[in-house]
DRENZAMI-94911 format. One line per 5 residues: number of its first residue (from 1); their letters; for each residue x, y, z of N, C-alpha, C. Coordinates in Angstrom, 1 decimal. Example, Ala and Ser with C-alpha at 12.3 -4.5 7.8 and 13.67 -1.06 7.14 Angstrom:
1> AS> 13.2:-5.7:7.8:12.3:-4.5:7.8:13.2:-3.3:7.8; 12.8:-2.2:7.1:13.7:-1.1:7.1:12.9:0.0:7.9 $
This chain:
1> MVSSG> 52.2:111.6:165.5:53.6:110.9:164.3:52.9:109.3:164.1; 53.3:109.0:162.7:53.4:108.0:162.6:54.6:107.4:162.8; 54.9:106.1:163.8:55.7:105.1:164.2:56.7:104.7:162.9; 57.9:104.6:163.0:58.8:103.9:161.7:58.4:102.3:161.2; 57.9:102.2:162.3:57.5:100.7:161.9:56.4:100.4:160.5 $
6> WCFLA> 55.3:101.6:161.2:54.3:101.6:160.2:54.8:102.1:158.6; 55.9:102.5:158.3:56.8:103.2:157.5:57.1:102.5:156.8; 58.7:101.3:157.7:59.0:100.0:156.9:58.1:99.2:156.8; 56.7:98.6:157.1:56.1:98.4:156.7:55.3:97.8:155.5; 55.3:99.5:155.6:54.4:99.2:153.9:55.7:99.2:153.1 $
11> AMILA> 56.8:99.9:153.7:57.6:100.2:152.0:58.1:98.6:151.7; 58.2:97.6:153.2:58.3:96.3:153.1:57.0:95.7:152.1; 56.0:95.5:151.8:55.7:95.6:151.4:55.0:95.4:149.9; 56.0:96.8:149.3:55.6:97.3:147.9:57.0:96.1:147.3; 58.3:96.5:148.4:59.1:95.5:148.5:59.2:93.7:147.9 $
16> YGVAN> 58.2:93.4:148.6:57.9:91.7:148.1:57.6:91.2:147.3; 56.3:92.7:146.8:55.3:92.6:145.3:56.3:92.6:144.4; 57.4:93.5:144.4:58.2:93.2:143.3:58.7:92.1:143.1; 59.8:91.4:144.4:60.4:90.8:144.4:59.6:89.3:144.0; 58.3:89.5:144.3:58.0:87.8:143.9:57.6:87.3:142.6 $
21> LLQSA> 57.6:88.9:141.8:57.1:89.1:140.0:58.7:88.6:139.5; 59.8:88.9:140.2:60.6:88.8:138.7:61.0:87.8:139.2; 60.8:86.6:140.5:62.3:85.6:140.2:60.5:84.7:139.9; 60.0:85.3:140.4:58.8:83.9:139.5:58.9:84.4:137.9; 59.6:85.5:137.3:59.4:85.5:135.2:60.7:84.3:135.1 $
26> AAART> 62.0:84.8:136.3:63.0:83.8:136.1:63.1:82.9:136.4; 62.3:82.0:137.4:62.4:80.5:137.5:61.2:79.9:136.4; 60.4:80.1:135.9:59.7:80.2:134.9:61.2:79.9:133.3; 62.3:81.7:133.2:62.6:79.9:132.3:63.5:79.5:132.5; 63.8:78.8:133.7:64.9:78.4:134.1:64.0:76.6:134.3 $
31> TVHHT> 65.4:75.6:133.6:64.8:74.5:133.8:64.2:73.8:135.6; 63.2:73.2:134.9:62.5:72.6:136.6:63.0:71.5:136.7; 63.5:71.7:138.0:64.6:70.8:138.7:63.1:69.5:139.2; 64.1:68.6:139.8:63.0:67.4:140.3:63.9:67.2:141.7; 64.7:67.5:142.0:65.8:66.9:143.4:65.6:68.1:144.2 $
36> FDPSL> 66.0:68.3:145.5:65.8:69.0:146.4:68.0:69.6:146.3; 67.9:70.8:145.4:69.1:70.9:144.4:69.8:72.3:144.6; 70.6:72.7:145.8:70.7:74.4:146.0:71.5:74.7:144.5; 71.7:73.4:144.2:72.2:74.4:141.8:71.5:75.1:142.0; 69.8:75.2:142.4:69.4:76.0:141.5:69.3:77.2:141.4 $
41> LVRLA> 69.1:78.0:143.1:70.0:78.8:143.1:71.2:79.8:142.2; 71.8:78.3:142.0:73.0:79.1:141.4:72.5:79.3:140.1; 72.3:78.6:139.5:71.3:78.9:137.9:70.7:80.0:138.2; 69.5:80.3:138.7:68.5:81.7:139.1:69.5:82.4:138.8; 70.6:82.6:139.2:71.9:83.6:139.9:72.1:84.5:138.7 $
46> GQRTY> 72.6:84.0:138.1:72.9:83.5:136.4:71.9:84.9:135.4; 70.5:84.7:136.2:69.4:85.7:135.7:69.8:87.2:135.9; 69.6:87.8:135.1:69.6:90.0:135.9:68.5:89.5:136.2; 67.1:88.7:136.0:65.8:89.1:136.9:65.5:89.1:137.7; 66.3:87.2:137.9:66.6:87.2:139.3:67.2:87.9:140.4 $
51> LLGLG> 68.4:88.0:140.0:69.2:88.8:140.9:68.7:89.7:141.3; 67.8:90.8:139.8:67.1:92.2:140.5:66.0:91.7:142.2; 65.2:90.9:141.6:64.4:90.0:142.1:64.6:89.7:143.9; 65.6:89.1:143.4:66.5:89.1:144.6:66.9:89.9:145.9; 67.4:91.1:144.7:67.5:91.9:145.6:66.3:92.9:146.2 $
56> CQVLG> 65.4:93.1:145.3:64.5:93.6:146.4:63.9:93.0:147.8; 64.3:91.6:147.2:63.7:90.6:148.7:64.1:90.4:149.4; 65.8:90.8:149.6:66.7:91.4:150.7:66.3:93.0:151.5; 65.9:93.5:150.6:65.1:95.1:150.7:63.6:94.8:151.6; 62.7:93.9:150.7:62.2:93.7:151.7:62.2:92.9:153.7 $
61> FVLAF> 63.1:92.4:152.9:63.8:91.2:154.3:64.0:92.4:155.9; 64.4:93.5:154.9:66.1:94.3:156.2:64.8:95.2:156.1; 63.8:95.5:155.7:62.1:96.6:155.9:61.7:95.7:157.1; 61.2:94.2:156.3:60.7:93.3:157.6:61.1:93.6:159.6; 62.8:93.1:159.0:63.9:93.0:160.1:63.1:94.8:161.1 $
66> LAREE> 63.5:95.4:160.2:63.3:97.1:161.0:62.0:96.9:161.7; 61.1:96.1:160.6:59.5:96.5:161.5:59.0:95.6:162.7; 59.9:94.7:162.4:59.4:93.7:163.8:60.5:94.2:165.5; 61.1:95.2:164.8:61.5:95.8:166.1:60.6:96.7:166.7; 59.4:97.4:166.3:58.3:97.5:167.2:57.2:96.8:166.9 $
71> LPLFL> 56.8:96.0:166.0:55.6:95.8:165.4:55.5:93.9:165.4; 53.9:93.4:166.1:54.2:92.1:166.6:54.3:91.5:165.4; 54.6:90.3:165.8:54.8:89.0:164.4:53.8:88.9:163.7; 52.3:88.7:164.0:51.4:88.7:163.4:50.9:89.5:162.7; 50.8:90.8:163.0:50.6:91.8:162.0:52.3:91.8:160.8 $
76> VQASV> 53.5:91.4:160.9:54.4:91.7:159.9:54.5:90.4:158.7; 54.1:89.7:159.5:54.0:88.4:158.7:52.4:88.0:158.1; 51.9:88.6:158.6:50.6:88.0:157.2:51.0:89.6:156.4; 51.5:90.4:156.9:51.3:91.8:155.7:52.2:91.6:154.8; 53.3:90.3:154.8:54.3:90.0:154.1:52.9:89.6:152.6 $
81> AAGLG> 52.0:88.9:153.0:50.8:88.2:152.0:50.1:89.7:151.6; 50.7:90.5:151.7:49.6:91.8:151.1:50.8:92.0:149.7; 52.0:91.7:149.9:52.5:91.6:148.5:52.5:91.0:147.5; 51.4:90.3:147.1:50.3:89.1:146.9:49.8:89.9:145.5; 49.1:90.5:146.4:48.4:91.8:146.1:49.5:92.4:144.8 $
86> VTAVL> 50.4:93.5:145.3:50.8:93.9:144.5:51.7:93.3:143.2; 52.0:91.6:143.8:53.1:90.8:142.5:51.6:90.7:141.2; 49.9:90.3:141.6:49.5:90.2:141.1:49.3:91.4:139.9; 49.0:92.3:140.6:48.6:93.6:139.8:50.2:94.4:138.9; 50.9:93.7:139.6:52.6:94.0:138.5:51.9:92.7:136.9 $
91> GVLLL> 52.0:91.5:137.8:52.2:90.2:136.3:51.1:91.1:135.7; 49.4:91.1:135.8:48.1:92.0:135.0:49.0:93.0:133.9; 49.7:93.5:134.4:50.1:95.3:133.8:51.4:94.6:132.5; 52.3:94.1:133.6:53.6:93.7:132.5:53.4:92.7:131.6; 53.0:91.3:132.6:53.6:89.6:131.7:51.9:89.8:131.9 $
96> KWSLP> 51.2:90.5:131.3:49.6:89.4:130.9:49.1:88.7:131.7; 49.0:88.4:133.1:48.3:87.7:133.2:46.9:88.1:133.2; 46.9:86.5:133.0:45.2:86.6:133.8:44.5:86.0:134.9; 43.6:86.5:135.9:43.0:86.6:136.4:41.8:86.3:137.1; 41.4:84.8:137.3:39.8:84.5:137.9:39.1:85.4:138.7 $
101> AAEIV> 38.3:86.0:138.3:37.2:86.4:139.3:37.1:86.3:140.4; 37.3:84.8:141.3:37.1:84.6:142.4:39.4:84.9:142.5; 39.8:85.1:142.6:41.8:85.2:142.3:41.1:86.4:143.0; 40.3:87.5:142.2:40.0:89.7:142.5:39.5:88.9:143.5; 38.7:89.1:143.8:37.5:88.9:145.6:39.0:87.9:146.0 $
106> LLALL> 39.8:86.8:146.7:40.0:86.9:147.6:41.4:87.9:147.6; 42.0:88.2:146.4:42.4:89.8:146.8:42.3:90.5:147.4; 41.1:90.8:147.0:40.8:91.7:148.1:40.2:91.9:149.3; 39.9:90.6:149.5:39.2:89.8:150.9:40.9:90.2:151.9; 41.9:89.6:151.0:43.5:89.9:152.2:43.4:91.3:152.6 $
111> MVGIA> 43.2:91.9:151.4:43.5:93.0:151.9:42.5:94.0:153.1; 41.4:93.4:152.7:40.6:93.8:153.9:41.3:93.2:155.6; 41.4:92.0:155.4:42.0:91.0:156.9:43.1:91.8:157.0; 44.5:92.1:156.7:45.4:92.8:156.6:45.3:94.3:157.4; 44.4:95.0:157.1:43.6:96.6:157.3:43.2:96.0:158.5 $
116> ALVKS> 42.6:95.0:159.0:41.9:95.1:160.1:43.2:94.5:161.2; 44.2:93.9:160.5:45.5:93.2:161.8:45.8:95.1:162.5; 46.5:95.6:160.9:47.1:97.2:161.0:46.0:97.6:162.0; 44.9:97.8:162.3:44.0:98.6:163.4:43.9:97.8:164.5; 44.6:96.6:164.8:43.7:96.0:166.2:46.0:95.8:166.7 $
121> AQPAV> 46.9:95.9:165.5:48.6:95.6:166.6:48.6:97.0:167.4; 49.7:96.2:168.3:50.0:97.2:169.4:51.8:97.8:169.1; 52.5:98.4:168.5:53.6:98.0:168.6:53.8:98.1:170.4; 55.3:97.1:170.5:56.4:96.9:171.7:57.5:96.4:171.4; 58.3:96.0:172.9:59.8:95.1:172.5:60.1:93.9:172.1 $
126> ARPLG> 60.6:93.3:171.4:60.2:92.0:172.0:60.8:91.1:173.2; 60.2:90.1:173.7:61.3:89.4:174.7:62.1:88.8:174.4; 63.4:88.4:174.9:64.4:87.6:174.5:64.3:86.0:174.2; 64.5:85.5:174.0:63.7:83.6:173.2:65.2:83.0:174.1; 64.8:81.9:175.0:65.8:80.4:175.3:66.3:80.1:175.0 $
131> AAAIA> 67.0:79.1:175.6:67.4:77.7:175.3:67.3:77.2:174.7; 65.6:76.8:174.7:64.5:75.9:174.1:63.8:76.1:173.1; 63.8:77.3:173.0:63.4:78.1:172.0:64.1:78.0:170.8; 65.5:78.1:170.8:66.4:78.1:169.9:66.9:76.6:169.8; 67.1:75.7:170.4:66.8:73.8:170.1:65.4:74.1:169.1 $
136> GLTLA> 64.7:74.7:169.3:63.3:74.4:168.2:63.4:74.7:167.3; 63.7:76.0:166.9:64.4:77.0:165.5:65.3:75.3:164.6; 66.2:75.6:166.0:67.4:74.1:165.0:66.8:73.0:164.3; 65.7:72.4:165.0:64.9:71.4:165.2:64.3:71.3:163.6; 63.4:72.7:163.7:62.7:72.8:162.9:63.6:72.8:160.8 $
141> LLLIG> 64.8:73.5:161.4:65.3:73.4:159.8:65.8:72.5:159.8; 66.3:71.4:160.6:66.0:70.0:159.7:64.8:69.6:159.2; 63.5:69.3:160.2:62.5:68.9:159.7:62.1:69.9:158.1; 62.6:70.9:158.1:61.8:71.5:157.0:62.4:71.1:155.3; 64.1:71.2:156.1:64.7:70.5:154.6:64.8:68.8:154.9 $
146> GLGVF> 64.3:68.1:155.6:63.9:66.3:155.1:62.6:66.0:154.2; 61.7:66.9:154.6:60.8:67.2:154.0:60.7:68.1:153.1; 61.5:68.8:152.4:61.5:69.2:151.2:62.7:68.4:150.2; 63.3:67.4:150.7:64.3:66.3:149.9:63.0:65.1:149.7; 61.3:65.1:150.5:60.6:64.5:149.9:59.3:65.3:148.8 $
151> AVRLQ> 59.1:66.5:149.1:58.2:67.1:148.7:58.6:67.7:147.5; 59.5:68.0:146.9:60.1:68.1:145.3:59.7:67.8:144.7; 59.3:65.9:144.5:59.3:65.0:143.2:57.4:65.2:143.6; 56.8:66.0:143.8:55.4:66.7:143.7:55.4:67.3:142.4; 54.5:67.5:141.1:54.3:68.6:140.0:53.4:69.1:140.3 $
156> GALGS> 53.2:70.3:139.2:51.7:70.6:139.6:51.9:71.8:140.4; 50.5:71.6:140.9:49.8:72.4:141.4:50.2:72.8:142.8; 49.6:71.1:142.9:50.1:70.5:143.9:51.4:71.0:144.6; 52.8:70.6:144.0:54.3:71.0:143.5:54.3:72.5:144.6; 53.4:73.3:143.5:53.8:74.7:144.3:52.9:75.4:145.6 $
161> VVLGS> 52.2:74.1:146.2:51.7:74.7:147.0:52.3:74.0:148.3; 52.5:72.9:148.1:53.8:72.1:148.9:55.0:72.8:149.4; 55.7:73.2:148.7:56.9:73.5:148.9:56.8:75.1:149.0; 55.5:75.5:148.3:55.3:76.7:149.2:55.2:76.7:150.4; 54.8:75.9:150.8:53.7:75.9:152.6:55.4:76.2:153.0 $
166> LAGVG> 56.2:75.1:152.6:57.9:74.5:153.6:58.5:75.3:154.0; 58.3:76.9:152.7:59.2:78.1:152.0:58.4:78.7:153.3; 56.9:78.5:153.5:56.4:79.5:154.3:56.9:79.2:155.5; 57.4:77.9:156.2:57.2:77.6:157.9:59.4:78.2:157.7; 59.7:77.5:156.6:61.0:78.4:157.3:61.8:80.0:157.1 $
171> FSAAA> 60.7:80.7:156.0:60.3:81.9:156.7:59.2:82.4:158.1; 58.9:81.6:158.4:58.3:81.6:159.5:59.7:81.9:161.0; 59.8:80.8:160.5:61.3:80.6:161.7:62.0:81.5:161.3; 62.4:82.1:160.1:63.9:83.3:160.2:62.3:84.5:161.0; 61.3:84.8:160.7:61.2:85.6:161.5:60.9:85.6:163.2 $
176> IAARP> 60.9:84.7:163.6:60.8:84.3:165.2:62.4:84.6:165.5; 63.3:84.4:164.8:64.7:84.3:165.0:64.5:86.1:165.4; 64.3:86.6:164.1:64.8:88.1:162.9:63.8:89.3:164.8; 63.0:88.6:165.1:62.0:89.7:166.3:63.2:90.1:167.4; 63.4:89.1:168.6:64.1:89.2:169.4:65.2:90.0:168.8 $
181> LANEH> 65.8:89.8:168.1:67.3:90.0:167.4:67.8:91.3:167.1; 66.4:91.7:166.8:66.3:92.8:165.7:66.9:94.2:167.2; 66.2:93.3:168.6:66.5:94.6:170.1:67.8:94.6:169.9; 68.8:93.9:169.6:70.1:93.5:169.7:71.1:94.8:169.2; 71.4:96.3:169.5:71.8:97.1:169.6:73.6:97.0:169.4 $
186> SAAGF> 74.3:96.2:170.4:75.4:95.8:170.5:76.2:95.4:168.7; 77.5:95.8:167.4:77.5:94.9:166.8:77.9:93.4:167.9; 78.6:93.3:169.2:79.1:92.3:169.3:77.9:91.0:169.7; 77.2:91.3:170.4:76.1:91.1:170.8:75.1:90.3:169.7; 75.2:91.4:168.3:74.3:91.3:167.7:74.6:89.9:166.9 $
191> FANPL> 76.5:89.8:166.7:77.0:88.4:165.7:77.4:87.3:166.9; 76.9:87.5:167.9:77.4:86.2:169.2:76.7:85.8:169.2; 75.3:86.1:168.6:74.0:85.7:168.8:73.7:85.1:168.0; 73.7:83.4:168.5:72.6:82.5:167.0:71.5:82.4:166.3; 71.2:83.3:166.9:69.8:83.5:166.0:70.3:83.9:165.2 $
196> LYLLI> 71.2:85.2:164.9:71.4:85.4:163.4:71.4:84.4:162.3; 72.0:83.9:162.6:73.1:82.7:161.7:71.4:81.6:161.5; 70.8:81.0:162.3:69.8:80.3:163.0:68.5:81.2:161.0; 68.9:82.6:161.8:68.2:83.6:161.1:68.7:83.7:158.9; 70.0:83.8:158.2:70.1:82.9:157.2:70.2:81.7:156.7 $
201> VHSLV> 70.2:80.6:157.7:70.4:79.3:157.1:68.0:79.3:157.1; 67.8:79.5:157.8:66.5:79.5:157.2:66.1:79.8:156.6; 66.0:81.4:156.2:66.3:82.3:154.6:66.2:81.4:153.3; 67.7:80.7:153.5:67.5:80.3:151.9:67.4:78.9:152.3; 67.1:78.5:153.1:66.4:77.4:152.9:65.0:77.4:152.5 $
206> GQLLL> 64.2:78.4:152.9:63.1:79.2:152.4:63.7:79.5:150.9; 64.3:80.4:151.1:64.6:80.8:149.2:64.6:79.7:148.1; 65.1:78.6:148.4:65.3:77.5:147.5:64.0:76.8:147.9; 63.5:76.9:148.4:62.0:75.9:148.1:61.1:77.2:147.8; 61.3:78.3:147.4:60.6:79.3:147.2:60.4:78.8:145.6 $
211> GLAMQ> 61.8:78.7:145.2:61.9:78.9:144.0:61.7:77.5:143.0; 61.6:75.7:143.6:61.2:74.8:143.8:59.5:75.3:143.3; 58.8:76.1:144.4:57.5:76.1:143.6:57.0:77.3:143.0; 57.5:78.2:142.5:57.4:79.0:141.4:58.1:78.4:140.5; 58.3:77.2:139.6:58.6:76.9:139.0:57.8:75.5:138.7 $
216> RGSTT> 56.6:75.3:139.4:55.4:74.1:139.2:54.2:74.5:139.4; 54.1:75.8:138.9:52.7:76.3:138.2:52.6:78.0:138.3; 51.4:78.0:139.3:51.1:79.1:139.6:52.2:79.9:140.9; 52.2:81.3:140.2:53.4:82.0:141.4:52.0:82.3:142.4; 51.0:82.8:141.5:50.1:83.0:143.2:50.3:82.2:144.1 $
221> AAVAA> 49.6:80.7:143.6:49.5:79.6:144.6:50.7:79.6:145.4; 51.8:79.2:144.9:53.4:79.0:145.3:53.4:80.2:146.9; 52.7:81.6:146.5:53.4:83.0:147.4:52.3:82.4:148.5; 51.3:82.2:147.6:50.2:82.2:148.6:49.9:80.9:150.0; 50.9:80.0:149.6:51.0:79.1:150.4:52.0:79.4:151.3 $
226> MDAAG> 52.9:80.0:150.9:54.0:80.3:151.7:53.5:81.2:152.8; 52.8:81.8:152.7:51.8:82.5:153.5:51.2:82.7:154.4; 50.3:82.0:153.8:50.2:80.6:155.0:50.5:80.2:156.4; 51.4:79.4:155.3:52.2:78.4:156.4:52.9:79.3:157.5; 53.7:80.2:156.4:54.4:80.8:157.6:53.7:82.2:158.7 $
231> AVPAA> 52.5:82.5:158.4:51.3:83.6:159.8:51.5:82.4:160.7; 50.8:81.9:160.4:50.7:81.0:161.7:51.0:80.7:163.0; 52.7:79.6:162.5:53.1:79.9:164.0:54.3:80.7:164.1; 54.6:82.2:163.0:54.7:83.3:163.6:54.0:84.1:164.9; 52.7:84.1:164.3:51.6:84.2:165.5:51.2:83.3:166.4 $
236> IVGLL> 51.1:82.4:166.5:51.9:82.1:168.7:52.5:82.5:168.8; 54.4:82.1:168.2:55.2:82.1:169.2:55.5:83.7:169.7; 54.6:84.5:168.8:55.0:86.3:169.3:54.0:86.3:170.6; 52.5:86.3:170.0:51.5:86.0:171.3:51.7:85.5:172.4; 52.6:84.0:172.3:52.8:83.5:173.6:54.3:84.0:174.2 $
241> LLGDR> 55.2:83.9:173.2:57.3:83.8:174.1:57.7:85.4:173.8; 57.0:85.9:172.8:57.9:87.1:172.4:56.9:88.5:172.9; 56.0:88.0:173.6:55.5:89.8:174.1:54.7:90.2:173.0; 54.5:89.8:171.7:53.7:91.1:170.8:52.1:90.9:171.8; 52.2:91.9:171.1:50.4:93.0:172.1:48.8:92.5:171.1 $
246> IEPGK> 48.1:93.1:171.5:47.2:93.2:170.6:46.2:94.9:171.6; 46.1:95.4:170.3:45.1:96.8:171.5:44.2:96.8:172.2; 44.0:97.0:173.7:43.0:97.0:174.5:41.6:96.6:174.0; 40.7:95.4:173.7:39.5:95.8:173.0:39.6:95.8:172.4; 40.2:95.7:171.6:40.1:94.6:169.6:40.5:93.1:169.7 $
251> EWLAG> 40.5:92.6:170.4:41.3:91.4:170.5:40.4:91.1:168.9; 38.4:90.7:168.8:37.7:90.1:168.1:38.2:90.7:166.6; 39.1:92.3:166.6:39.1:92.2:165.1:40.2:92.4:165.1; 41.5:91.9:165.8:42.7:90.7:165.3:42.5:89.0:164.9; 41.3:89.4:165.9:41.0:87.6:165.7:40.4:87.6:164.0 $
256> VGFVV> 39.2:88.2:164.0:38.7:88.5:162.8:39.7:88.3:161.5; 40.7:89.7:161.5:41.8:89.7:160.8:42.8:88.8:159.9; 42.9:88.4:161.1:44.0:86.9:161.2:43.5:85.7:160.4; 42.0:85.4:160.8:41.0:84.7:159.6:40.9:84.9:158.7; 40.5:86.1:157.9:39.9:87.0:156.6:42.2:85.9:155.9 $
261> TLASV> 43.0:87.4:156.6:43.4:86.8:155.6:44.0:85.8:155.1; 44.0:84.4:156.8:44.8:83.0:156.4:43.7:82.5:155.6; 41.8:82.8:155.8:41.5:82.0:155.0:41.8:82.5:153.5; 42.0:83.4:153.1:42.3:84.0:151.7:43.1:83.3:151.0; 44.8:83.6:151.7:46.1:83.0:150.9:45.0:81.4:151.1 $
266> IALTR> 44.4:80.7:152.0:45.0:79.4:151.7:43.4:78.9:150.6; 42.5:79.8:150.5:42.0:80.1:149.1:42.4:80.2:147.9; 43.6:81.0:147.5:44.1:81.2:146.7:44.6:80.1:145.7; 45.5:79.1:147.1:45.8:78.1:146.4:45.6:76.9:146.1; 43.3:77.2:146.1:43.1:76.5:145.5:42.4:77.0:144.3 $
271> YAEPQ> 42.0:78.6:144.0:41.7:79.2:142.6:42.9:79.9:141.8; 43.8:80.0:142.6:44.5:80.3:141.7:45.5:79.5:140.1; 45.2:80.0:139.3:45.6:80.0:137.4:47.1:79.9:137.7; 47.5:78.7:136.7:48.9:78.5:136.8:49.3:80.0:135.3; 50.3:80.2:136.0:51.3:81.7:135.0:52.0:80.9:134.1 $
276> HHQAP> 52.5:80.1:134.8:53.7:79.3:134.2:53.9:77.9:133.4; 54.6:77.8:132.6:55.0:76.1:131.8:53.7:75.5:131.5; 53.5:76.3:130.6:51.6:75.9:130.2:52.6:75.6:128.2; 51.9:74.7:128.2:52.4:73.8:126.8:52.2:74.6:125.9; 53.7:74.8:125.1:53.4:75.5:123.8:52.6:74.8:122.6 $
281> ATPPS> 51.9:75.4:121.5:51.6:75.0:120.9:52.7:74.7:120.0; 52.2:73.0:119.1:53.7:72.3:118.5:53.2:73.2:117.4; 54.8:73.6:116.8:55.5:74.5:115.8:54.6:74.0:114.3; 54.3:74.5:113.2:54.3:73.5:112.2:55.3:72.9:111.6; 56.4:73.7:112.1:57.6:72.5:111.4:57.8:71.9:112.4 $
286> ARRPE> 57.5:71.2:113.1:57.5:69.8:114.4:56.4:69.0:114.1; 55.4:69.7:113.4:54.5:68.5:112.9:54.5:67.3:112.5; 54.3:66.4:112.7:54.4:64.5:111.8:53.9:64.7:110.2; 54.6:65.3:109.3:53.7:64.6:107.8:52.8:64.3:107.9; 51.3:64.7:108.3:50.3:63.2:107.8:50.6:62.4:106.1 $
291> PAPLR> 50.0:61.4:105.9:50.7:60.4:105.1:50.0:60.9:103.8; 50.6:60.7:102.5:49.9:61.2:101.7:48.2:59.8:101.2; 46.9:60.1:100.9:46.5:59.0:100.3:46.4:58.4:99.8; 46.1:57.4:100.1:45.9:56.4:98.7:45.7:56.3:97.2; 46.8:56.4:96.5:45.7:56.1:95.2:45.9:55.0:94.3 $
296> TAPTS> 44.9:55.1:94.2:44.2:53.2:93.4:44.4:53.9:91.6; 45.2:52.9:91.1:45.4:52.9:89.9:44.5:53.0:89.0; 44.4:53.6:88.0:43.3:54.0:87.3:42.6:53.0:86.1; 41.5:52.5:86.4:41.5:51.7:85.2:40.6:51.2:83.8; 41.0:51.1:83.4:40.5:50.8:81.5:38.7:50.6:81.4 $
301> H> 38.1:51.2:81.0:36.9:51.2:80.6:36.6:50.0:79.5 $
């Protein structure tokens, strides 16, 4: 029988793919923010498209939370990147995005890498995190917020990549908190666990940074940077501290799959083309009228 964790994982990929598309469309219609201002989330929340996308993201988050109860972090976090493929396909079909050939090839490689991770992962229950790890997640929150204050000044593709990367680290920290929290089966223990509140705050900060990143150019670059930055910390912490496992004899496959996945999403931040904020052509009515040509008075012969 197929484990429920695998079903949650597949549904999560679809939910995140739709969420990326809807939030990207909403961010493109919102005035670009140049400060690390949470009011952006308030303005985005005024759009039905964004709220629908946020609902899909919350659904994806819940599905990922359930998947992490059994599946290792390196698999779940890398599989979040597969949602980028769903986003790209929907963007082409619904929003008429134009994807360059390099981007299509990289998306295909991304799927190959994730398939290798799926083949090599071994479900296991997570070990609990100690006080030192909780303190580390708290410090990471302060560091991400501090860097976000400066990164928000960046514009264009660089701004999308840097802000998206910070969002990915925030979501990675939330995933690390969620892995042992998913094994907390009593309501009292769940709500008393500090990991729950670290998960919530890291997710909110990541959501703000992702919204800022999507405003600055390419949705593909922003989401790819987020996925790349989020995959590595979660994989390391999961394998070292949380008891994540790889199928015996398939360590090489997990390594190849992770490298291919990571290389694909990093390359996507380089080759992805902007889908938003392309300068519109100046309408004819707004153009300054050209001066009439000088005319000389007629001369008499």
